[in-house]
N, C-alpha and C positions, 0 to 999 in steps of 0.2 A: 074936263071929263071926256069930251068927245074925242080930243086928240089922244088921250090915253087909251080909249076904246079902239081907236083906229090902229094904234101901235100894237095892241094885243091881237087884233084880228090879223094884222100883217104878219106878226110873229107866228101865229097858228098856221097861216097859209104857207109860210116858209118851211115849218116843220113837216107839214104834209107833203110838200114837194120833195124835201130832203129824204123823207122816209121811202118815197116811191123810187128814188134813184140810188138808195143804198144797195150795194152788192155784198152779200155775206161771203166772207172768205172761207174756203174749204179748210177742214181740219189739217193742221200740220202733220207731217209724217210722224213726228215724235208723239203727238197726241193720239193719232190713230194706233200707234204701236202699243201705247199704254192701255188701250181698250181691247187689245187682242187677248185671246185665251192663253193662260199658262197651263199647259197640259201636264198632269201628273200621271205617269204611266206605271202600272203595276202588273206583274205577271208571275204566276206560280204554276209549275207543272207537277205531275206526280213524282217525278224524279227529284224535284227540288224539295219535296215535303220532308225529306230526311234532315233538312236544315232546322226543322222545328220551328219554334216561335219566331226566331230571328228572320226567317224567310217568308213568314206568313203574309197574306194580303193585308190583314189588319195592321201588322207592324210596318209594312211598307207604306201604307197610307199615312200612318202617324209620322213617320220619318219625313216623308215628302211634304206633308202639310206644314210641319214645324219649320222645315228649311225654307219653304216658300214665304211663310209669314215673317221669319227672322230676316230674310233678305229683301223684303219689300215687293215680292211678286203678288200681283192682285189678279182678280177675275180667274181664279183657279177652277179647273174641271178635271175630275178623275176619269181615267180610261183603264179598265181592269179586265184582264184575261186570266181567269182562274182555271187551272187544270189543262193548260195548253202548252205543248212542248216549245222550247226555244228554237228548235231546228226548223220549224215551220213559221212562215210569216202570214199564213192565211188564218188570222185570228180575228174574231168579230170586232173587238174594241180597237185593236191595232189598225185594222182597215178603216174604222171610223175616224181614228186619229189622223191617219195619212190623208183621208178625204178632206178633213178640216185643214190640214197643212196646204193641200193643193188649192183649196178655196180661199186661202189667205186668212183664215180665222185664228190661227195659232201663231203666237209670237215667240214662245219659249216651251221647250219640252224638258222635263226634269224626271230622271229615273234614279232608283236607289244605287244600282251599279250596272255595268255594261251587260252582264249576263241576263239581267231582267229584260233588256231590249231584244236580245237574240243570241243564238249560238252558231250562226253561219257568218264567218268573217267577211265573205264576199258581199252578202246582202247588207250586213250591218255597215260595211264600208261605203256601199252605194248611198245609203240614207244619210250617214253622218258626214261624208266627204263631198257628196254631189247634191242630193235633193235638198237637204236642210239649208246649206249655204245659199243655194240658188233661190230658195223661198224666203231667205232672210229670217230663218228660224234659229234661235239660240238653243244649243243642246248642252245639258248638264247631267253628268253622272256623279252623284254625291260621293259615294265611297271610294271612287277611283280618282277623285280630284280633277275630273275633266270638265272643262268649260270652253265651249267653242269661241267665246268672246276673248279668250286668252290662248293664242295659238301654241304657246310653249306648253300649256297643260294638255294639249291634244296630240302632241307628237308621239306619245306612247300608246295611243288608242289602238292602232292596227295590231300591235303585239298583244294587247288585252283580248281583242277579238279572236285572234288565233288560239290563245290559251283557252278561251271559253268554248271554241269549237272543238278543241282537242278533248276537253272535259266531256262534251256531248258524245263524241266518237268513242271515248273510253267507256262511258256508261252504257252506250248501245252495245258495245262488244261484250260487256259483262252480262247484260240482259239476254243477249242472243245465246250465250253459253248456257245460261240457266234454262232458257226456252228449249234449246237442243237436248239438254239432259232430260228435261221433263218429257219431251216428245219421244225420245228413245226408250223411256221407261214404260210407254204405253198409256200415259195419261193424256186425255184429250186436251188439245191446245186452243180450241175455239172458246170464245167468251160465252156464247150461248149455244146450246145444242141445236141440231137441225130441227126444223119444223116437224112436230110429231113426238118430240121428246122434251122433257124438262129435267132439271137437275134434281137429284134425290136430296130431300131436305136433310137426311142423315149423313150423306156423303156427297159433297159438291162435285167430286170427280166421277161420280156414277150417274148414268142417265136412266130415267124411268119413262115409261110411255105416257104421253098425254093423250088419253083415249079419244077425245073429241077431235083433235088435230090428226091423230093417227088414222082415224076413219076416213078423213079427207085424203090423206096420202094414199091409202089403199084404193080409194075411188079413182084417184088420178092414174094409178097404175092400171086399174081395170079399164078405164076409158082408153088408155093408150093401147092396151091389148085388143080393144074393140075396133081399133083403126083410127082413133082420133089423134090429131097432132096437138102440140102445145098450145097453139093459138085457139083451136076449137075447144080444147079442155078449159082454157082460161075463160072463154065466153060462157061455157056451161056453168062454171063455178060462180061467175058473176050473175048469171041468170037465176041461179038458185040462192043468191044472197048469202054466200059463204064469205066470212071475214078473211081478208088477206092475212098472211102470217104475221106481219108487223102489227096490224090492228088486233089480232087474236092475242098476241103476247102483251100488248099494252093493256088490254082488258084484264089480263091475269096479273097485272102489276109488274111485269118484267120489261125493263128498259132495253131498247135496241138502238143502234146508231142510225138505222134507216128511219126516215120520216114517213109516217102513215099517209097514204094517198087521200085526196079529198073525198073520193068515193071509196068507202071501206071495203067494197066488194070488187074493186077494179084489179083483178088478177092480171099479171103480165105473162106473156108466153115465156119470157126468160126465167121467171120464177118457177113455172111448171117444168121447164126443161131441166133446170138445176135439180129439182126434186127427183125427177126420173133418173138422174145420173148418179145420185148419191149412194155409195156403198154402205154408208152408215145404217141404212134401213135393213141391211142383212144382219145387223147386230155387231158390226165391226167398228173399231176406232181407226180412223185414217188420218195420219199426221204428215206434215210437210207437203201438202198439196200445192202450196203457193210459197213464193219467196219475194224478196226485194233486192234490187241491185245495189242499193246504198241505203244507209240509215237516214239519209236526207229525203229519199224518195218515198212517196206514199202510194206509188203504183205497184200493185201486186201482179206477179208473173206466175202463170201456171207452170208447175214443174212437170217433167216427164213422169207419167204414171210408174215407170220403173224406179223412180227415186222416192216414191211414196213409201211410208212405213205403215203396214196394215196389221192390226192386232185383232184377231178374230174372236167372236163370241164374248165381247166385253159387256154387252147389254142385250136386252131382249129385242128380237127382230120384229119388225113391222111387216116386211115383205119376205116371202119365201124365196129361196135361191132360184128355183125354176122360173118363177114370174119375173124376177129381176133380170135374169140372163136373156129371157125372151124379149123383154122390153129393150135391152141394150142392142140386140140384133135388129129390132125394128128401128131404133133410133140411129143405128149406123147407116142405114139406107135413108138418105134425105128424102123424106116423104112430103109431098105437097098435095093439097086437094086438087081434084080435077076441075076443069072449067065449069063443070056442072055443080061444083061445090061439095062433092062427095069425096070420101077417102076410102079406098078399097081396103078391106080387112087384111089382104095379103100384100098390100103396097110396100115395096122396098124389101120384100122377103123372097121373091121369085127370081131365079137365075136360069139362064139357058144351059141345058145339059150338054150342048156341043161346045160352045165357046166360053161359057162361064160368065158372060155379061149379064147385066141386070135386064129383066123383062119389064116392059111398059105396057099398060093396058090401053087399048084403042077402043073408043066408044064414041057415040054421038047422040045428041038429043033426039028422042023419038025411037031410038033403036031398042029392040027387045034384047034380053040378055043372051039369047042364042046367037046374035050377030056380033057380040063383043069378042075380041081376041087380043093376044099379047104379041109384041114384037121385041126382038133383041135390040139392045142399045147399039150394037155394032151394025 
């Protein structure tokens, strides 16, 4: 019995030593790949909604999930961008998916067809021909029969991307034609009316005064007439706890693309300056103030005022013509507060009778008003 006990003790000691020296092998590349995410990407824009149920997000999800399950793809995760154009790649879930590709979390991307991925053939080509292969990500477009694991299936991909982009360009051209016709007929082109107006419930193309906001607009013009600049006016509004335009509209249940600031009263000088420049407050509709160089570009360019179309007296005015014109003259002269922190009421409005140059006020701390004088800019 003692010999048997000795053998058992020796065996236990051997197992203990062995366990201390075992080195666990890392997962094989194949095992790691099977643990990666299979990304199922869906996208739908307003332009695509005409496809009806066949192009809906719900239908895309059903098609992608069935394909993944039928073909043995596991660990699936949906990435969905609803209401986003295919011409832009700055989409929330698309960006999340690309971030996961870059971090090595995704092994396969599956889409319904190439148009769901995007409609810019240069950018689509970058992802499918460069980024995904370098990241060892398999790319599948079900309806187009494209699978990056089979090079022969992918040879036609560049042509599909060009066709998809052509479709986006053609759609944009049609939309711009409708937009131009609407603008030339005198109908307002903006989604939301300027601050101080709201859409008439009985006629969405007609604006009516939002009296609460309109009073703020009138006050902004009064402050400008009194010698205050946009920055000073913004500080006054914040001090008086007046909601910014975005916050005001959100409280009314009106959605705007701009995000409300953390401080609901944090008016910006830019917002005040824009309000002071709007002809709409005279009761006019002003169309074609901005344009874009390309349907791909999101950058708006200010058109020359000579190219604007102005339709007078289309709605009730908030500001009278005399006040508006005076404010424009004040704003044309770039007025800045003095080093004493004050803004002269005639700042930017006085010019030399001899040379026509702007006059600047000269003053100093401790001076009485009778010592102050003006000098020509020349």
